[in-house]
C-alpha positions in Angstrom: 0.0 0.0 0.0 1.3 3.5 -0.9 0.5 6.5 1.3 -0.7 9.6 -0.5 1.7 12.5 -0.3 1.2 15.1 2.4 -1.4 17.7 1.4 -1.9 21.3 2.3 -4.6 20.3 4.8 -3.5 19.0 8.2 -6.8 17.3 9.0 -6.9 13.5 8.9 -9.7 11.7 7.1 -12.0 11.5 10.1 -15.3 12.9 11.1 -14.2 13.2 14.8 -14.1 16.7 16.1 -10.5 17.9 16.5 -9.3 18.7 20.0 -6.1 20.2 18.7 -5.2 21.9 15.5 -1.7 23.1 14.7 -1.6 25.3 11.7 1.6 26.2 9.8 3.6 27.0 12.9 7.2 28.3 12.7 9.5 28.1 15.7 12.7 30.2 16.1 15.2 29.9 18.9 17.3 32.8 20.0 15.7 35.0 17.3 17.8 33.4 14.6 17.6 29.5 14.5 14.7 28.3 12.5 13.6 24.9 13.9 10.0 24.2 12.8 9.1 25.3 9.3 5.4 25.3 8.8 4.3 22.3 10.8 0.6 21.5 10.6 -1.2 18.6 12.4 -4.5 17.7 13.9 -5.4 15.5 16.9 -9.0 14.2 16.9 -10.9 14.3 20.1 -10.4 10.9 21.8 -7.7 9.9 19.4 -4.1 8.8 19.7 -1.8 10.6 17.2 1.9 10.0 16.7 4.7 12.4 15.6 7.5 10.3 14.2 11.0 11.0 13.0 14.7 10.7 13.8 16.4 12.5 16.6 16.5 16.2 15.9 13.6 16.2 13.5 11.6 18.6 15.6 9.3 16.3 17.5 10.0 17.7 21.0 10.0 21.3 19.8 6.5 20.7 18.3 5.2 19.4 21.7 6.8 22.3 23.6 5.3 24.8 21.1 1.9 23.3 21.9 2.4 23.3 25.7 3.9 26.8 25.7 7.2 25.6 27.2 9.5 27.2 24.6 10.0 30.4 26.5 12.3 28.7 29.0 14.6 27.8 26.1 14.4 31.1 24.3 12.2 29.8 21.7 9.1 31.5 20.1 6.2 30.5 17.8 6.6 33.3 15.2 4.0 32.2 12.6 0.9 30.1 12.5 -1.7 29.2 15.2 -2.4 26.6 17.8 -6.0 25.8 18.4 -7.0 23.8 21.5 -10.7 23.0 22.1 -11.7 25.8 19.7 -9.5 28.6 21.1 -6.0 29.9 20.2 -3.7 29.1 23.0 -0.2 30.0 21.9 -0.2 33.2 24.0 -1.3 31.4 27.2 1.0 30.5 30.1 1.7 26.7 30.6 -0.3 26.9 33.8 -3.3 28.3 32.0 -3.0 25.6 29.4 -3.0 22.9 32.1 -6.1 24.4 33.6 -7.7 24.2 30.1 -6.9 20.5 30.0 -3.6 20.1 28.0 -0.5 18.9 29.8 2.9 17.5 28.6 4.9 14.6 30.0 8.4 15.6 29.3 11.1 13.4 27.8 13.2 11.8 30.5 10.3 11.7 33.1 11.6 14.6 35.2 10.3 13.3 38.5 11.1 15.1 41.8 13.7 12.7 43.1 13.6 14.0 46.7 9.8 13.5 46.9 7.9 10.2 47.3 6.0 8.7 44.4 2.7 9.8 46.0 4.0 13.3 46.6 5.0 13.5 42.9 1.5 12.4 41.9 -0.1 15.1 44.1 2.0 17.8 42.5 0.0 17.2 39.3 -3.1 18.5 41.0 -1.6 21.9 42.0 -3.9 23.8 39.5 -7.1 22.2 40.8 -9.6 23.9 43.1 -12.2 21.1 43.4 -11.3 19.9 46.9 -9.3 17.1 48.6 -12.1 14.5 48.1 -12.0 14.8 44.3 -8.2 14.8 44.3 -8.1 11.6 46.4 -10.6 10.0 44.0 -8.3 10.7 41.1 -5.3 9.5 43.1 -7.1 6.2 43.6 -7.9 6.1 39.8 -4.2 6.6 39.0 -3.4 3.7 41.4 -5.9 1.5 39.6 -4.1 2.0 36.3 -0.6 1.8 37.9 -0.9 -0.7 40.8 2.9 -0.7 41.0 2.9 2.9 42.0 0.6 2.1 44.9 3.1 -0.4 46.1 5.9 2.1 45.8 3.9 5.2 46.9 6.1 5.9 50.0 9.4 5.4 48.2 11.5 8.3 47.0 11.0 8.7 43.3 14.8 9.0 42.8 15.1 5.4 44.0 12.5 3.9 41.7 13.2 2.3 38.3 12.9 4.0 35.0 9.6 2.3 34.2 8.2 3.3 37.6 9.3 6.9 37.0 7.6 7.0 33.6 4.5 5.7 35.2 4.8 8.4 37.9 5.2 11.1 35.3 2.1 9.9 33.4 0.1 9.5 36.6 1.2 13.0 37.7 -0.2 14.3 34.4 -3.5 12.5 35.0 -3.9 14.2 38.3 -4.5 17.5 36.5 -7.6 15.9 34.9 -6.4 16.5 31.3 -8.4 16.3 28.1 -5.2 15.7 26.2 -1.7 14.6 27.2 1.4 15.4 25.1 3.7 12.4 25.6 7.4 12.8 24.7 9.5 9.7 24.0 7.7 7.4 26.5 9.8 4.4 25.5 13.2 6.1 26.0 15.5 4.0 28.2 13.0 1.3 29.0 13.1 -2.4 28.4 10.7 -3.7 25.6 8.4 -5.4 28.1 8.0 -2.1 30.1 7.4 -0.2 26.8 4.6 -2.5 26.0 3.1 -2.1 29.5 3.2 1.7 29.2 1.6 1.8 25.8 -1.1 -0.6 26.9 -2.0 1.7 29.8 -2.0 4.6 27.4 -4.5 2.7 25.2 -6.7 2.0 28.2 -6.7 5.6 29.3 -7.6 6.6 25.8 -10.5 4.1 25.6 -11.9 4.2 29.1 -11.1 7.8 30.3 -11.4 9.5 26.9 -8.0 11.2 27.2 -6.5 12.2 23.8 -2.8 11.7 23.2 -0.3 13.3 21.0 2.9 11.3 21.3 6.4 12.0 20.0 8.3 8.8 19.6 11.4 7.4 17.8 10.2 3.8 18.3 8.1 4.0 15.1 7.1 0.4 15.3 5.2 0.6 18.6 4.0 4.1 18.0 2.2 3.0 14.8 0.7 0.0 16.5 -1.0 2.1 19.2 -1.8 5.3 17.3 -4.5 5.9 14.7 -2.8 8.6 12.7 0.8 9.6 12.2 3.0 12.5 11.0 6.6 12.1 10.0 8.9 15.0 10.6 12.1 15.6 8.9 14.3 18.7 9.4 11.4 20.6 11.0 8.8 19.9 8.4 6.0 17.3 8.0 7.0 15.2 5.0 4.4 12.5 5.2 1.2 11.8 7.1 -1.5 9.2 7.0 -3.4 6.5 8.9 -1.1 4.4 11.0 -2.1 1.2 9.3 -1.1 2.8 5.9 2.2 4.2 7.2 3.1 0.7 8.5 2.8 -0.6 4.9 4.6 2.3 3.2 8.0 1.1 1.7 10.0 4.1 2.9 8.6 3.9 6.4 9.2 0.2 6.5 12.8 0.6 5.4 14.0 3.7 7.1 11.9 3.7 10.3 10.9 0.1 10.9 14.1 -1.5 9.7 12.4 -3.7 7.1 14.0 -3.7 3.7 13.5 -5.8 0.6 16.6 -6.5 -1.4 19.7 -4.3 -1.2 19.4 -1.5 1.2 19.2 1.9 -0.4 20.3 5.3 0.8 17.5 7.4 2.4 17.7 9.9 -0.4 17.3 7.3 -3.1 14.5 5.5 -1.3 12.0 8.3 -1.0 8.9 7.8 -3.2 6.9 10.6 -1.7 6.9 14.2 -2.9 7.6 17.0 -0.5 4.8 19.6 -0.7 4.6 23.1 0.6 3.0 22.9 4.1 4.3 26.2 5.5 3.5 29.8 5.2 5.3 31.9 2.6 
């Protein structure tokens, strides 16, 4: 099966209402370094969408642009718009965006090592004003999805395993009662069995709790298994997008991202069958 080339429209072929729409954004660091060059993508409400690509392609920058975390790294969205639940949000503070229901789980987990697992989880509720009873109910919900965290709730996060820290980071995000979670490299540094466990939990959260996910992932194989739609970034641009099932069958994706090749291995430049199309503002 061949995937159709990327078109000017970022909207997947779906009737589901989008919860997030990123329209031709450009990101510049230090007022001079152009990192994202007209990136457009859409996340349907209740969907799992993947951003794929090699290290340095712009995946993390895209997530930080959406979650408004670029300012800490002297980055700015200089063109385009980011629409979350019908409103432009690129001018909001990260705190305001969390209150609106969008939160990012950073690459590398970033747990508070000197706090216990449970204290880490409770920090995720710092924007909430609905009372201790509701927060406790959500803490119990997190423990139902991550029973290992309940066992380790009194342990210092810095002394837990990488998988337990990743679970803590996702659980902490859930404590904010999000409508959408931006998940950055959830498989990084984890054993394959733990990666499967994490993605199975993501799938359950999506299906049972209705949380939408936009995940940036270098592990293309597992990302395309659990997502419904994918975008491939290369040098700060979207060069291909399509249904996950179609991307898995695309010859370029199979060879250069899934490690499956037929016959002699080609160079990446020689192997591209798709056409680049203009997806950024003039």
